[in-house]
C-alpha positions in Angstrom: 0.0 0.0 0.0 2.9 2.4 0.7 4.3 1.9 -2.7 1.0 2.7 -4.3 0.6 5.9 -2.2 4.1 7.1 -3.3 3.3 6.5 -7.0 0.0 8.3 -6.7 1.7 11.2 -4.9 4.4 11.4 -7.6 1.7 11.5 -10.3 -0.1 14.4 -8.7 3.1 16.2 -8.0 4.1 16.0 -11.6 0.6 17.4 -12.7 0.9 20.2 -10.2 4.3 21.2 -11.6 3.0 21.3 -15.2 0.0 23.4 -14.1 2.3 25.8 -12.1 4.7 26.2 -15.1 1.7 26.9 -17.4 0.3 29.5 -15.0 3.6 31.2 -14.6 4.2 31.2 -18.3 0.8 32.9 -19.2 1.2 35.3 -16.3 4.7 36.4 -17.6 3.3 36.7 -21.2 0.5 38.9 -19.9 2.9 41.1 -17.9 5.3 41.5 -20.9 2.3 42.4 -23.1 2.6 39.4 -25.4 -1.1 38.4 -24.5 -3.9 40.6 -23.3 -5.7 40.3 -20.0 -8.8 38.8 -21.8 -6.5 36.1 -23.3 -5.0 35.5 -19.9 -8.5 35.1 -18.4 -9.6 32.8 -21.3 -6.4 30.7 -20.8 -7.0 30.6 -17.1 -10.6 29.5 -17.6 -9.5 26.8 -20.1 -6.9 25.6 -17.5 -9.6 25.4 -14.8 -11.8 23.4 -17.2 -9.0 21.0 -17.9 -8.2 20.6 -14.2 -11.9 19.7 -13.6 -11.9 17.2 -16.4 -8.6 15.7 -15.3 -9.9 15.4 -11.7 -13.0 13.7 -12.8 -11.0 11.3 -15.0 -8.6 10.5 -12.1 -11.4 9.9 -9.7 -13.1 7.6 -12.2 -9.8 5.8 -12.8 -9.3 5.3 -9.1 -12.9 4.0 -8.7 -12.4 1.6 -11.6 -9.2 0.3 -10.1 -10.9 -0.2 -6.7 -13.9 -2.0 -8.4 -11.4 -4.2 -10.3 -9.6 -5.1 -7.0 -12.9 -5.9 -5.3 -14.0 -8.0 -8.3 -10.7 -9.8 -8.2 -10.9 -10.4 -4.5 -14.5 -11.8 -4.9 -13.3 -14.1 -7.7 -10.5 -15.4 -5.6 -12.8 -15.8 -2.6 -15.4 -17.7 -4.7 -12.6 -20.0 -6.0 -11.4 -20.7 -2.5 -15.0 -21.4 -1.4 -15.6 -23.9 -4.2 -12.3 -25.7 -3.4 -13.2 -25.8 0.3 -16.7 -27.1 -0.5 -15.3 -29.8 -2.7 -12.8 -31.0 0.0 -15.3 -30.8 2.8 -18.0 -32.5 0.8 -15.7 -35.6 0.4 -14.9 -35.7 4.1 -18.6 -35.2 4.9 -19.5 -38.1 2.6 -16.9 -40.4 4.2 -18.1 -39.6 7.7 -21.7 -40.0 6.7 -21.1 -43.4 5.0 -19.1 -44.6 8.1 -21.9 -43.6 10.5 -24.5 -45.2 8.2 -22.7 -48.5 8.2 -22.4 -48.5 12.0 -26.1 -47.5 12.4 -27.2 -50.5 10.3 -25.3 -52.8 12.6 -27.2 -51.5 15.7 -30.4 -51.6 13.7 -29.9 -55.3 12.9 -28.4 -56.6 16.2 -31.7 -57.0 18.1 -33.3 -58.9 15.2 -30.2 -61.0 14.7 -30.2 -62.0 18.3 -34.0 -62.7 18.3 -33.6 -64.9 15.2 -30.7 -66.7 16.8 -32.9 -67.3 19.9 -35.7 -68.7 17.7 -33.6 -70.5 15.1 -30.1 -71.2 16.7 -29.2 -73.7 14.0 -30.0 -71.3 11.1 -29.0 -67.9 12.4 -25.6 -67.6 14.2 -24.9 -64.9 16.8 -21.3 -64.9 17.6 -20.8 -62.6 20.6 -17.1 -62.4 20.2 -17.3 -61.4 16.5 -19.9 -58.8 17.3 -17.6 -57.2 19.9 -14.8 -57.3 17.4 -16.9 -55.7 14.8 -18.0 -52.9 17.1 -14.4 -52.1 18.1 -13.4 -51.9 14.5 -16.4 -49.6 13.6 -15.5 -47.2 16.5 -12.0 -46.9 15.1 -13.4 -46.2 11.6 -15.7 -43.6 13.1 -12.9 -41.7 14.9 -10.8 -41.8 11.8 -13.6 -40.4 9.6 -14.4 -37.7 12.3 -10.7 -36.7 12.5 -10.5 -36.5 8.7 -13.7 -34.4 8.7 -12.4 -32.0 11.3 -9.0 -31.6 9.8 -10.4 -30.9 6.4 -12.6 -28.2 7.8 -9.8 -26.7 9.8 -7.6 -26.7 6.6 -10.3 -24.5 5.0 -11.3 -22.6 8.1 -11.0 -19.2 6.5 -13.7 -20.1 4.0 -15.9 -21.9 6.5 -15.6 -19.6 9.5 -19.3 -18.7 9.3 -20.2 -22.4 9.8 -17.8 -23.2 12.7 -20.7 -23.7 15.1 -22.2 -26.4 12.9 -18.9 -28.3 12.8 -18.7 -28.1 16.6 -22.2 -29.3 17.1 -21.7 -32.3 14.8 -18.4 -33.1 16.6 -20.1 -33.0 20.0 -22.8 -35.4 18.8 -20.3 -37.8 17.4 -18.3 -37.8 20.6 -21.5 -38.3 22.6 -22.5 -41.4 20.6 -18.9 -42.7 20.9 -19.3 -42.6 24.7 -22.6 -44.5 24.4 -20.9 -47.1 22.2 -18.2 -47.4 24.8 -20.8 -48.0 27.5 -22.5 -50.5 25.3 -19.3 -52.4 24.7 -18.6 -52.7 28.4 -22.1 -53.9 29.0 -22.0 -56.3 26.1 -18.6 -57.7 27.1 -19.7 -58.3 30.7 -23.1 -59.8 30.1 -23.4 -63.5 29.4 -25.0 -64.7 26.2 -27.7 -66.6 28.1 -28.8 -63.5 29.9 -29.6 -61.9 26.6 -32.2 -64.5 25.9 -34.4 -63.6 28.9 -36.9 -60.9 28.6 -35.2 -58.3 30.8 -31.8 -58.9 29.2 -33.1 -58.7 25.7 -35.1 -55.5 26.4 -32.1 -53.7 27.8 -29.9 -54.9 24.9 -32.5 -53.7 22.4 -32.9 -50.4 24.2 -29.1 -49.8 24.0 -29.1 -50.6 20.2 -32.2 -48.5 19.4 -30.8 -45.4 21.2 -27.4 -45.6 19.5 -29.1 -46.2 16.1 -31.3 -43.1 16.6 -28.4 -41.0 17.6 -26.3 -42.1 14.6 -29.3 -41.6 12.2 -29.7 -38.0 13.5 -26.0 -37.3 12.9 -26.3 -38.5 9.3 -29.3 -36.1 8.8 -27.3 -33.2 10.3 -24.4 -33.9 8.0 -26.8 -33.7 5.1 -28.0 -30.3 6.5 -24.4 -29.1 6.8 -23.7 -30.0 3.2 -26.8 -28.3 1.9 -26.0 -25.1 3.9 -22.5 -25.0 2.4 -23.7 -25.7 -1.1 -26.4 -23.0 -1.0 -24.0 -20.4 0.4 -21.0 -21.1 -1.7 -22.6 -22.2 -5.0 -26.1 -20.7 -4.8 -25.0 -17.4 -6.4 -23.2 -19.1 -9.2 -26.2 -21.2 -10.3 -28.7 -18.6 -9.2 -30.7 -21.3 -7.3 -30.6 -23.1 -4.0 -31.3 -26.7 -2.8 -34.4 -26.9 -0.6 -33.5 -27.4 3.1 -34.7 -30.6 4.8 -38.1 -30.5 6.5 -38.7 -33.4 8.9 -42.2 -34.7 8.8 -42.1 -35.5 12.5 -41.8 -32.3 14.6 -39.7 -34.0 17.2 -36.8 -34.2 14.7 -35.0 -30.9 14.2 -32.6 -29.7 11.5 -29.0 -28.7 12.1 -29.8 -25.0 11.6 -32.6 -25.2 14.2 -30.5 -26.9 16.8 -27.0 -25.6 16.2 -27.5 -21.9 16.7 -24.3 -20.0 17.4 -25.4 -19.0 20.9 -26.3 -22.5 21.9 -23.2 -24.1 20.5 -20.9 -21.5 22.2 -22.7 -22.1 25.5 -22.3 -25.9 25.1 -18.6 -25.4 24.2 -18.0 -23.5 27.5 -19.9 -26.1 29.5 -17.9 -29.0 28.0 -14.5 -27.2 28.4 -15.5 -26.4 32.0 -16.4 -30.0 32.7 -13.1 -31.2 31.2 -11.2 -28.7 33.3 -12.9 -29.9 36.5 -12.2 -33.5 35.7 -8.5 -32.8 35.1 -8.4 -30.9 38.4 -10.0 -33.9 40.2 -7.6 -36.4 38.6 -4.6 -34.3 39.7 -5.8 -34.3 43.3 
């Protein structure tokens, strides 16, 4: 910016020197009688006219330059937004697919166990294999979440307006991860025979249904997040927007309804405070 100011100053200084030389010249010519006073006034009026025209031209030139700079910045900004959307959309898709595959497991587990109970020779329910599968899925979930978060953080400047959405989704994934951890402990400690009695099966099914619902909600919110980014970053280019999701059941809320900036910031403070207290307790 300093270089530009110096260049502009030199241009105006050069113009002022030319005008000064011209004024001095016609003034000397008038004093020496070479030109009359009326010619002097006419030349002076002509000079004033040229100064006005030149000023208007310079102002317009400066405005055009500023407009071009703004247009260039907007073009670069839009290009960065498109690149950011492309990368985040891939990470979003991976996380969504991972969560969907895990949710199907919890959706099918109760029916698999029930069929095994009714037809043990036809349907096999290997408790050890189920535990192994769940552990593997949790690892895949954390990997997909890490990739999702890192991708967003790598494009944070273009996605800063949607930071609270990312935090909300991250919180929900972490919450369901804790529920899966609790389920793993419960499932590891319970005997297979206990799952066949009414109380044991009911608790097992309740665990699975709750985790399935939570995972399904996250998949829906990831869809909302993708639509929000798409409409914001690509809507102006295509002059149209994708309709937002409208759940038929009022108990289900969209990401934009739940993850307001104020609510997420408050939740972030509460979570950080809780972590800080736990660390303090552990130290003592």
